[in-house]
N, C-alpha and C positions, 0 to 999 in steps of 0.2 A: 831244748827239753826238760822241764823239773817237773817232779811229780805235782800232783793234785796236792794244793791246801789243805793241810790232813783236821786242821778246826771246822771247818768247811765241810771235809770229807768226810767227820765223826757224824754231825748232822746231818746230811746227806743217807749217809747208811740207814740212823733210826727212820728218814722219811722213807726211804725203800722198802726197810723191813715192815712199817707200816702198810703200805700199799701190797705187800706181797698177799698178803689174806684175799686183796680185792682186785688181784690178777684172775684178767680173762681166762677163763676155763670153756670156754665153748669149744666145740669138736671144730677139728680142721675140715673145711671143705677143698681144697687143693693137695695132689700129696708133694705141693714145694713150702707149705706153708711153713712158719718157725710153730716149733715146741708150745704148745698150750702150757699153761701153767699146771696143770692137770698130767699133763704127761713128765713135765720135769718130775713132778712128786711120785709118775709113776715108772720111770726110769730109775729113782732113788727107791722105791718099797722091791723091785723086782731082782736090782742090784742087792739090796738087804737079805731078800730073802735066798739070794744064791750065795750066801755069806760072803760077798766079795767086800763090801764094807761094811763099818759100824760107826758108830755116832761119833766118832774121833777124824774120819774120814772128812777131807776138803778136797773141793770140787773147781777147779779152775775155767771147764766148761764142762757142760752138758748141752749139745746143739743138736740139731736135726742131719741123720744120717741120710741123706737124700737117696729115694730110690733109682736103679737103674736107667738109664737116658733112655734107652727106648722105650721103656715101660710109659714113662711120663711125657714123651711126644706120644704117644698112642693113647692115654688117658683121655676121657672125656667126660666133663660133669655129672655129677649124678654116678658115675662107676664108682665101687669099690677100689682101693687100695691099701697098702699095708705102709705101715707110719714105725719108723726104726730111728733112734736116737746112738749117738758116742756121746758117751761120757769119758770124760778125762780126769783122774784123781788121784789126791796123795793118802797114801797110807803109810802115817808114820814119814820116814823117809824114803820111799818108794814111788814108785809114777807110773801107774797104769793107766791103758786104753778097754773100755771097752765096746760093744755093740751090742747093744740092748735091743731086739727086737717086742714093739710096743704093742702091736697085734697080736702076738702070739703066746705074751709073756713071759718071754726067758729072755736068759742070757746068749744070743749067737757067738760069740768069743770075747777071750782077756788076753790082753799082751801086757806084761812087763815091759815097760819102756827103759832102757839100760843108760849111764853116762849122758843124759839130759835133764833140763830142767825146763817145766812148763813156765806157763806166764803167770806171774806175780799175781797172786790172794790181795784182797781189797785189808783183811786184816794182817799181814805183813807188813804192810805200812806203816799202818797206826801202830803195831809194836815195834817195830823198829825205830820208830819216831820215840817212841818213849823209853825206852833202852837206852836210847844216847844220855836222855839227860842223867841218866843215874848214872854215869861212869865217871870215876874219880878222875881218868887221864881227860875228859874231854873239857870237866867242871872245870879241871886247872890250867886249861888251854883258853877258855874262856874268861877265867880270871884274868890273862894276861891282858884281855883285849877289854876288861874294866867291868864284865859282867859278873856280879856276884846272887840276880835272882832273873828267871829264866820264864815268867809269864808270859812277855811280847817274844819269846824266839820259838819259832817254828823251824822244824827240820821236817825238809822233805824229802823223803830216800828217792834214789835212784837204781834202776840195773846197772850193773857193773860191764858191761858189753862183755866179748870172752873172756874167758879166763886165762890166764895169760903164768900169773903165779902159781907155781905147781904147790906151794902152801894154800892156796886154796880149791884145788880139782877137787870136787867132786861134794863141795858144799854149795848150803843153797845164799846167797849173798844178795845184799842190800848196800850201796855206798849212800851216805845220809851226809848231802852240807846242810848246813840252817840260814835263817835269815833273822834280822830285828825286822817284828812287825809294829813297833811301839809307833800307834799315830796313823797308821796307815786303815782304808777302807778298802779300796778297790783293786788297791795294787800291795804285792804284799813283796816284792822282787827288787825293791829299790837298794835295801839296802844287807847286802850280803854280806858275812860271815865268812870272809874269804882268807884263803889257806888253810883252812879247816876242814877235814874230813874223817869220818866213821867211818869204820869197816863192818858190819851187823853180820852174824848166821843167824838167819834168822829160825832156825828150826831150833837152833840152843836159848834164843832170842838174847845173843851174845855180843858184846862188843870186841869184835877179833883186835881191831888195832886203828889208831887215832892217829890221822897224818897231819902234821901241824909245820909249817912252811913258814912261819914267821907272822908277825901281827900287820896288818895293812889296815889304814884307815878306812872308816866303815863311813860311808855318805853321809851327809846330815841330813840331806832335803829328803822329805817324805814325799812321794810321786803319787798323783791324783787324777783319776781319769773322768771326773765331778766336772758336768757343766757349772760353771760361775758364773751367772749373770754381771755380775763386777767385773769381772775382767774381757769377756769377749768383748770385741771390736764386732762383732757380726747381730742383725736384727734377725728375730724370730722368720722365717719363710711362710708365706700360705701352704696350705697343706698341699702337695703334690702326691698321690696315693696311686698304686694298682688296685682294682676294684673289677668285680663281678657283680655289675649292679640287680639284673637277672638273674642271679644264680652261676654255678661252675657249667662249663661244659664236658665237664668229663663226670664218667662215673667210677663209682670202690666199689666194689660185689663183693664182700670176703677182703683179699690180698689181691684182686684182679684188677686192675684200672685200665679204662678205655678211654682212651682220647681221639676226637675225629679218625683217621682210619690207623690210629695205632694201637695195641694191646700187649698189657703185658703183666708179668706178677713178679710183687713188689717184699721182700721179708727183710727183718733186722736177723741179723747173726751177731752173737757176741764179739767175735774176734772184727771179723771183716765189716760188719756195720751195713750197710743197705746191700742187697742183694738181688740185683734186677736179670729175670729170667724169661723162657719164652717170648721174646719179643718179636711180633708177628707185624705186619702193615698189610690191611682189606682190601685186595684190590678187586674192587668187583664184587665178586658172590665169594672169590676165594682168597682165606687168612694167607701171606705166605711168609713164610721163617725167613730175620734177618739174620738174629743170634738168640742163641742160646741162654747164654748168661753172659753178665757184666758185672761185677765188684772187684774193690780193690784186692791184692796179691801180697805188700806188705809193703812199709812204708821204712825208710833209713835216712836217718839223721845224723852225720856225724858232725861235731865241733872242731875247729881250727886251733886249739890250743895244746901246746904239750906239755904242758906242765902236772905235777904229780895231780893237783885235784881236778882235773879236765882232760885230760889224754882220753879215758877210759869213757867219754859223753858221745856216742855213735851210738844211735837205741834205734830199736824196730820197731816202733809205735806199735805198727798191730798186733806180733806175734808175743812181746812183752806185755803187752799190756792187755790192749783191744780196742777197737774202735767205736766197737756199739756199746762195751760195759760204760766207754765213755762219751759217749752222746750225753748232748748238755740239753735242757727245753728253748728251745724257738720263742722268740719272742714275736707278739702279731703287733707288724706295724714298724719293726726297724729287721729284724731275722729273717721275716719274710709277710707278705703283703697280708693286711686284715683278714681278706676274704678265705685266707687259704684254709686248705682243711688239714687240721692237726693230729698228728696218729699216734698210739702209745706203741713200748715196745715192750715185749717179755722176753726175758733172760732169768738165766738164773744165776745166784748164790754164792758165797763159798762155803756156805753147808748144802747148797743140793738143793735152798728152796727157790721158788720163783719170786720172780720180782717184777715189778709195772715201770717202767719207763716212762714215764709221762710226756706227751707235746715234743718226740725228740725229731720226728719225721712231718715235715709238712710238703701237702700237692698243692701245684698253684700253677695257674694262667698266668701269663705278659703277656702284652702287647712290646715289643722290642725298640718301638719306635723307628725302626727301618721296613722299608717295604719288602715284600716275600719275590716280588720280581716288580717290573717297571719297563712300560716305553712308552714316550712321548713323541708318536708320529706326528715330523715339521709339516709333510707335507699334507696330512689330512686334519690336523689339526685334532691329534686325538690320543687323549692319556689314559692308558690303563695302568692299575698300578696295585696289589695286595697287600693289605695289610700282614706285616710279622708276627704270628700271634706263636708263641710257645709253650707247653706244659714243663713242667721244672718238678721233680723230687728232689727235697734236700733235706738234710741231715748236719748237724754239727759235734764232730764229738771235739771236748774241750782234755787236750793230752798237756795239763798241765800247764804251763803259760803261755801255751802256742793253740789255738782253736782254730780248727779247720772246716770249711765247710765244701762236701760236696753233693756235687746238684750233678744229675741226670738231668738233659733236655733236650727233649724233641719236637721236629716243626714240621710244618705240616708240606714242607718240600723232601722229605722220607730221611733226613737227616737227624742221628742222634747224637750231642755233645755232650763230652763228660769234663766236669772242670772241677778245679779244685784252688781253692780257698785259702791262701793262708791271714790268718788275723791275730790278735793277742798280744802279748806281752814278749820282748826278746830277750834272751838269757845273758843274765847279766854279770859280771864279774867285778868284784870291789878292787883298784888301783889306787895309787900314790897321787897321780898327774890330778888336777883338777882343770886344766886348763891347756891346749898344746903348747903353750909357753912353756912350759915347767919343766925343770930339767930331765924328768923320769917318765917323760910325754914319749919319747922317741922308743925307750925299752915298753914301756907299757901295753900301746899301741900296735904291738907288732902283729899280733891276732884280731885285732878289731877296732872298731871306732868307740873314740872317747866320746858319750852322746849325754851326761850331766855328768859334774863334779866328782872324782875318786869313781867312777861308775864308769865301765867299758862294755860294750856290748860284743859280743864274742863272733866272728866270722862261723859260718853253718853252712853247709847244704840240706836239703830235700829231697829224695829220690822215693815215689811213690811207685809202685807194681800194680798195675790194672790187670787183672786175668778177662780177655776176651773169648769167648766160646762163640763164633762165630759158625751160622749153620746159614749159607745162601742158597735158599731155594730146597731148605736140605743138608745132608751131610754130606755128602760127595761134590768135594770143594778142594780148589790149589789155590796157591799163593801166587801171585803174577806181579812181576818185578816188571817196569815200564821206565825204562830208563832213556832218559834226554840226550843222544850222541851227536855232535856237531858232526855239520857234512861240509865239506868244501865243495866247492864248483867251479869246473877251469874251464869251460868249455860255454858258459852264460855271461854273456856281456853283461846281464841287468842285475844278477845276482852274482858274489861270492861263498857265500856260506847260510846255511839253516840251518835247522835241528831235527830229526827224523828219532822217532820212536822205536825202541827194542825190544821188542816182550819176550821173557825168559818165565821160565816157573821153575819154581824152587822145587830142589827135587828131594832134601831131607830135613830133618829139624835141624835149626842153628840160630843163631846170634847175629843177628843182621846189624851192621855198624855203620850202614851207609846211607841211612836215614836224611844226614844233611849235603848230599851229593845228589844230583839231579834225575832224582828216581823217584816213581809212585810204589806204592804197595796197594794190591788188590787183592779180595778173599775173592776167586771165582768159580762159578759153579761147572760142575764138569757136565751137566748131564741139560740145563734150560739156557732157552735164546731169547732173547727180545725178536719185536719184529721183523727188524732188521737185519738178524740173523748173530746181535751181537751175544757171545755168553754174558749172561748176567753176575752179577759182581758187587761189591761193597769196598768201597778204596778207604783207607784207614789214612786220615789227614792229620801230621803229627802237629802240634804246635810247637812253640820254642821250646825244647827241652834241654839242659843240660848234662853231664853226664860225669860221673865220678872219677878225678882226675888222682886218686890216692895208688899208690903202688897196689898191683893185684897179690903180692905177699905180705901187705899189710893185714894185721889180724884183723883190725874192724873192716878192713875189706872183705875178706875171704867172706866172711858169712851172708856178706850184702852183694858176691858178686853180681846178681841181678843187673845193679847201679851202674855196672860199666858198659852197656849196649844198650840202646833206645827201643829196641826190640826183638824180640826171640819169638821162634813159631814153633809150636810142638804137638804132635800126634794127640787127639783126645785121649788124657786116660784119667777117671775117675778118681785116681790116687794122686793126682798132679792139683794140688789146688792154691800151694804157699809158695810164693817166689824164692823165699830164703829156705825153706824146709819148715816140717812140723813143727820141731824147738828150739828157735833160734834161741831164746834164754841162755846167756852165759857160752854159748855152743862156740867155737872157734874154726870146727870144720868149714867146708865149700858144699852145699847142701843148695836143695831146691833146683832152679833151671838148672846147672849146668850139667848137672845130676839127669835130669832128665832128658837133655838132648845128647847127653856121653853114646847112647848106643845110635844117634843118627837114622834114626826109622825115618823107611818110606812116608812124602805127606804127599804124595799127587793123587788128587781125588779119594781122598780122605777125610774125616771128620777134622777140621782143626783149630786149634787155639792160639791166639795172637797174646802175646805179654809186652802191655806198653808201658816204657819209664817215663812218667812225669817227675821232669828234672827242675830245680832252679835251684841257683847259687845266691845264698845272700849275706852279702857283704852290706854289713851294718851302717846307717847313718844317721845323723841326727835326728829326722824327720820319723823315725822308727820308735821315737821314747816321748812319752812313756807310754803310747799305748802303738799301735802298730796301724797303720792304715792297708786299705785288702790290697795283693798282690793273687793274683789270678793267672793259673795254668791251666791247657786243656789237651784238648784232642776231640776229633771230630770221624765219626761211621759218616760215609759220604755216597749215595747211591752211585753206581758208574754203569751206565748200560742195563740196570735195574728196571727201567721201566721204560716204554714206548717213546714216551716224551715227557716233559714236564710236568711232576705229579700234582704239582701246585696249581695247575694249570684252569681246577674247575672251582679254585676257591672264591667264594663269592666275595665282591666289592664290601668295601668298607660300609657303607651306606643302605647294603641288602637286608632287608626284615629277616628278623627271628620266627621261625615257625618249628612248634613243636614236635 
């Protein structure tokens, strides 16, 4: 992960500031709605009146503080509801959290947070970049590399990982590598100034140290992702599109989305990105609860290079930067279908002002090109099949060089699929080797793949934790393990072996590391049964998921302990939201999920939360350069005895006439 290209970022800041005055200030219509522009302003006004903040205060986040879950579950449209905000702010070198009651116009609580660092401010990125270029030590090191002017040098500040060096404890830090962007248009990562790194104290605006490991050749080639018809061997294709020529089949009322038999609430959070809440399925006249909330919970991206200028690179992209804050505009016709509904998001900036992010969410339907179900009956020449159409909610956080796509997809069989797509540009390191036949190639490629002359794609991992608050027909739930066990048959001449299912209930909070064994995990209702007498449930179907294989006492791994298990289960606690804790930036302590399960609370017939780790290992390859093709991973929530029969049985055939 490399921080945003700051020249573009500065332009974006101006654009966002300009749009802040036009941010929607409509009153919320649902207790789960994101804070409006007016509510963000009101939060700061209440804190100012209470003398908790001043003009110099900076705000990493101002976000909705959700009302208690029981209140939200019993709320109906039209009923009044309380509005609260949580502000995380920096007053000088001190960090505070405040809970603000917007309805009552008061500050309910203020807590000073000791020995922790908040997520990074946008202005800190810009400031760290500029201060580096003024440092005499850095300039001297650049001179050794042949640079005397720096107009084409961009410096991309990065979070520093867990602070190990005692000299830096308590300081607010960024580490700053740089690139030569001369001639670059759409890819500025092809010419790294390798072996050179500045360490910046962002509070003082000073360079603490400059690390120079020696001059490494700078690649000559300037990469480009632009289409060049002169060199392309492909002819343009006829249009292939996903369209809804008669209009969409979903409705959007405020932040509430209804489609087919699904109904759910959508909001965008500055840290977590999309949050999908109160997910129900309309079963006849009854809306049935499936899940209360699904969202990201943290992301850990460790790089596998031990050098001094790379070993620290083990990012917590959500807790250090924020997926909502880094959400990028979506482009009709490529990022999303042309007929998609595009939505804006309102978040707070460093100064506590509201700003609007334009077109950062799209909602659309698509025919997958596969049948929802089918059967051809040979004996009667009967062919029944139904088109598989799904509803997708998509967002694209742009975390520096990486672009992620987050999809929440709902289909007409009662399934929810959560998908993570990795796109963008791999993080690159300058090396001496130009080809694998060069004398230095073996040493240069110990930790990655040579993808271009003098350029290495460094190996790394991605681990994204999702928080899945299940409410299967209510909150009286239990986690069931279906284990597939081989049975030997000793007295049957027709068969020697088969398998049976051994069912057990998980009794207490724990990390579950047996997902690659022959087991299934289901969240089962403790009170409702289907027509056959089976307890209703939803199964968590894992996609392929790698786990971190770093040592448990590795400093980079300690704060990302969630990545060591594919599935965790906890009892619902409104204070347990982030898989690696509230403040992972620079933190070395083990927090988040290991602490959540430390008391091993009983979970049978309780309100349960699953935490699933979507993990994928990235051994880089030539095909990843200069821009990476798609790489998708996912998991699915699948009904298991939740219905009395196939819920897609009543889906009309593809040629059925539409009726309003």
